[in-house]
C-alpha positions as CSV (number, residue, x, y, z in Angstrom):
1,M,203.5,68.3,-159.7
2,K,201.5,70.5,-162.2
3,P,199.3,73.0,-160.1
4,K,195.4,71.7,-160.0
5,Y,193.2,74.3,-161.6
6,T,191.8,76.6,-158.9
7,G,188.6,77.8,-160.5
8,V,185.8,77.0,-162.7
9,I,183.9,79.5,-164.8
10,F,180.2,78.0,-165.6
11,D,178.0,79.5,-168.6
12,L,174.3,79.4,-166.7
13,D,171.6,78.3,-169.5
14,G,172.0,75.2,-171.2
15,T,175.3,74.1,-168.5
16,L,173.9,74.6,-164.9
17,V,170.1,75.2,-165.4
18,D,168.0,74.5,-168.3
19,T,166.0,77.6,-168.9
20,L,164.9,76.9,-172.4
21,E,161.1,76.9,-171.9
22,D,161.2,80.0,-169.9
23,I,163.2,81.7,-172.3
24,A,160.9,80.5,-174.8
25,A,157.9,81.6,-172.8
26,S,159.2,85.4,-172.6
27,M,160.0,85.8,-176.0
28,N,156.7,84.3,-177.3
29,H,155.1,86.6,-175.1
30,A,156.6,89.4,-176.7
31,M,156.5,88.2,-180.3
32,K,152.7,87.9,-179.6
33,T,152.5,91.1,-178.1
34,R,153.8,92.6,-181.2
35,G,151.8,90.3,-183.5
36,F,154.5,88.0,-184.6
37,P,153.8,84.1,-184.4
38,A,155.2,82.3,-181.5
39,L,157.6,79.5,-182.0
40,A,157.9,76.3,-180.3
41,A,160.4,76.2,-177.6
42,E,162.9,73.5,-179.4
43,A,162.9,76.3,-181.9
44,Y,165.2,78.5,-179.5
45,R,167.6,76.2,-178.8
46,D,170.1,77.2,-181.2
47,K,169.6,80.9,-181.0
48,V,170.2,81.7,-177.3
49,G,173.6,82.2,-176.1
50,W,174.4,85.8,-177.6
51,G,172.4,87.7,-175.5
52,I,168.6,88.7,-175.2
53,K,168.6,91.2,-178.5
54,R,170.1,88.9,-180.7
55,L,167.6,86.1,-179.5
56,A,164.7,88.7,-180.3
57,Y,166.3,89.4,-183.8
58,L,166.7,85.7,-184.6
59,A,163.1,85.1,-183.6
60,L,161.8,87.4,-185.8
61,P,160.7,86.3,-189.3
62,E,163.0,86.7,-191.6
63,E,161.3,89.7,-193.6
64,A,160.7,91.6,-190.6
65,R,164.3,91.7,-188.7
66,S,165.5,95.0,-187.7
67,E,167.7,96.0,-184.7
68,E,164.7,98.4,-184.2
69,I,161.9,95.8,-183.7
70,A,164.7,93.2,-181.8
71,A,165.0,96.0,-179.6
72,E,161.4,96.3,-178.7
73,L,161.0,92.8,-178.4
74,A,164.0,92.1,-176.2
75,A,162.7,95.1,-173.6
76,C,159.1,93.3,-173.4
77,A,160.5,89.9,-173.3
78,S,162.7,90.9,-170.3
79,A,159.8,92.5,-168.6
80,Y,158.4,89.4,-169.0
81,Y,161.0,87.2,-167.7
82,A,161.5,89.3,-164.9
83,E,158.7,88.3,-163.4
84,H,158.5,84.6,-164.4
85,P,162.1,83.9,-164.5
86,L,161.7,80.0,-162.6
87,V,158.1,78.7,-163.9
88,K,160.0,75.7,-165.6
89,S,163.6,76.1,-165.2
90,K,165.6,73.5,-163.2
91,V,169.2,72.7,-162.2
92,Y,170.7,69.8,-164.4
93,P,171.2,66.5,-162.6
94,G,174.4,66.2,-161.1
95,I,175.3,70.0,-160.9
96,A,174.4,70.5,-157.5
97,E,176.7,67.5,-156.3
98,L,179.5,69.0,-158.6
99,I,179.3,72.1,-157.2
100,A,179.1,71.0,-153.6
101,A,182.5,68.7,-154.7
102,L,184.3,72.0,-155.6
103,V,183.4,74.2,-152.9
104,R,185.0,71.0,-150.4
105,K,188.1,71.1,-152.8
106,K,188.4,74.7,-152.4
107,V,188.0,75.3,-156.0
108,K,186.5,79.1,-156.7
109,T,183.2,79.1,-159.3
110,V,182.0,81.6,-161.2
111,V,178.8,82.0,-163.4
112,L,179.1,84.1,-166.2
113,T,176.2,84.6,-168.6
114,N,174.8,86.5,-171.6
115,K,171.8,86.7,-169.7
116,P,170.8,90.0,-168.4
117,D,172.6,90.2,-164.8
118,P,169.3,91.1,-162.9
119,A,167.6,87.8,-164.6
120,A,170.9,86.1,-164.0
121,Q,171.2,86.6,-160.3
122,R,167.4,86.1,-159.8
123,V,167.7,82.2,-161.5
124,I,171.0,81.6,-159.4
125,A,169.3,82.8,-156.2
126,G,166.1,80.8,-157.1
127,L,167.8,77.5,-157.8
128,F,170.9,77.4,-155.5
129,A,171.9,78.1,-152.0
130,P,173.4,81.6,-150.9
131,G,177.0,82.0,-151.5
132,T,177.0,78.7,-153.8
133,F,179.3,80.7,-156.4
134,S,182.2,82.8,-155.9
135,I,180.8,85.7,-158.0
136,V,177.7,85.8,-160.7
137,Q,177.7,87.9,-163.5
138,G,174.9,88.4,-166.4
139,E,175.1,90.9,-168.8
140,I,175.5,94.9,-167.5
141,I,175.4,97.4,-170.1
142,G,179.0,99.2,-170.7
143,K,181.1,96.1,-169.7
144,P,182.5,93.6,-172.0
145,R,180.2,90.0,-172.5
146,K,181.0,86.7,-173.8
147,P,183.0,86.2,-176.6
148,D,184.9,89.2,-175.6
149,P,187.9,87.6,-173.3
150,A,188.2,91.0,-171.2
151,C,185.0,89.7,-169.3
152,V,187.0,86.5,-168.1
153,W,190.1,88.2,-167.2
154,D,188.5,90.9,-165.2
155,L,186.8,88.2,-163.0
156,L,189.9,86.1,-162.8
157,I,191.7,89.3,-161.9
158,E,189.3,89.8,-158.8
159,L,189.9,85.9,-157.5
160,D,193.4,86.0,-158.3
161,I,193.5,83.1,-160.7
162,T,195.5,82.8,-164.0
163,P,193.5,81.9,-167.0
164,A,195.9,78.8,-167.5
165,N,194.5,77.9,-164.0
166,A,191.0,78.1,-164.9
167,I,188.3,75.9,-166.5
168,F,185.5,77.4,-168.6
169,V,182.3,75.2,-168.8
170,G,179.7,75.8,-171.6
171,D,177.4,74.2,-173.9
172,S,177.8,76.9,-176.9
173,Q,180.0,78.1,-179.8
174,V,180.2,81.6,-177.6
175,D,181.2,79.7,-175.0
176,M,183.9,77.8,-176.4
177,E,185.3,80.9,-178.7
178,T,185.7,82.6,-174.7
179,A,187.7,80.2,-173.1
180,V,190.1,79.4,-176.3
181,S,190.3,83.5,-176.6
182,S,190.7,84.1,-173.0
183,G,193.1,81.2,-172.5
184,C,191.3,79.0,-169.9
185,F,190.6,75.2,-170.6
186,P,187.7,75.0,-173.2
187,L,185.2,72.4,-171.5
188,G,182.2,71.2,-173.5
189,V,178.8,69.8,-172.1
190,S,176.8,67.2,-174.1
191,W,173.7,67.9,-172.2
192,G,173.0,71.5,-173.2
193,Y,171.4,73.5,-176.4
194,R,174.2,72.8,-179.2
195,S,175.1,69.4,-180.3
196,V,178.7,68.0,-179.9
197,K,179.8,68.5,-183.1
198,T,179.0,72.3,-182.6
199,I,181.0,72.7,-179.4
200,E,183.9,70.5,-180.7
201,S,184.1,72.8,-184.1
202,A,184.1,76.1,-181.8
203,G,187.3,74.8,-179.8
204,A,186.0,72.7,-177.1
205,R,189.4,70.2,-175.8
206,R,187.2,68.2,-174.1
207,I,183.2,67.2,-173.8
208,I,181.7,65.6,-171.0
209,D,178.3,63.8,-170.7
210,K,177.8,64.1,-166.9
211,P,179.0,66.8,-164.5
212,E,181.2,64.4,-162.2
213,E,183.7,64.0,-165.1
214,L,184.8,67.6,-164.7
215,L,186.3,66.5,-161.2
216,E,189.0,64.3,-163.7
217,L,190.6,67.8,-164.6
218,L,191.1,69.0,-161.1
219,E,193.9,66.6,-161.0
220,N,197.2,66.9,-162.7
221,R,197.0,68.8,-165.9
């Protein structure tokens, strides 16, 4: 019998937690502060996933886009988000039950996100019990981030898990590209911020509609 998967790496935004409205509120605060028009929360759906600076760049009107302005917006939005990370954010249905099942099965769980690390830690701490995840890691200056496979390999080495024994769960092309390049099983979710077609095109080998469907992959590969 082939070994079961012994580790699961989760994306955060759009996979474990619906954070879209709080992200939108933070970026819109920065946009209005700098004299740019706010966007509807839904307009951010296809812009998140690459990190706060990229989000700021994409939120700007095309004629105003520059790395300098985006950096200013990102700093402002980050500061606002640090104070208001959990106003409307909520865990997706079935996620808490899935994580509890993984813990019972002694499967190691990781959260890997391009959200700034302090913000990622606050969101997880505010919505999950202490010790729920083996590791929680957001963007840390000077360290590789998604889609660089090195960020995955570093975590797997720490947990003594090989990529072949890890499932990478996410809702975006960034997640699937990271999973494929790192050698993990790329599992997409249909309830997040991207379309099924988008994550299929990015390399998802399977897409689930409910969190509990992940448990099927823990059996024989």
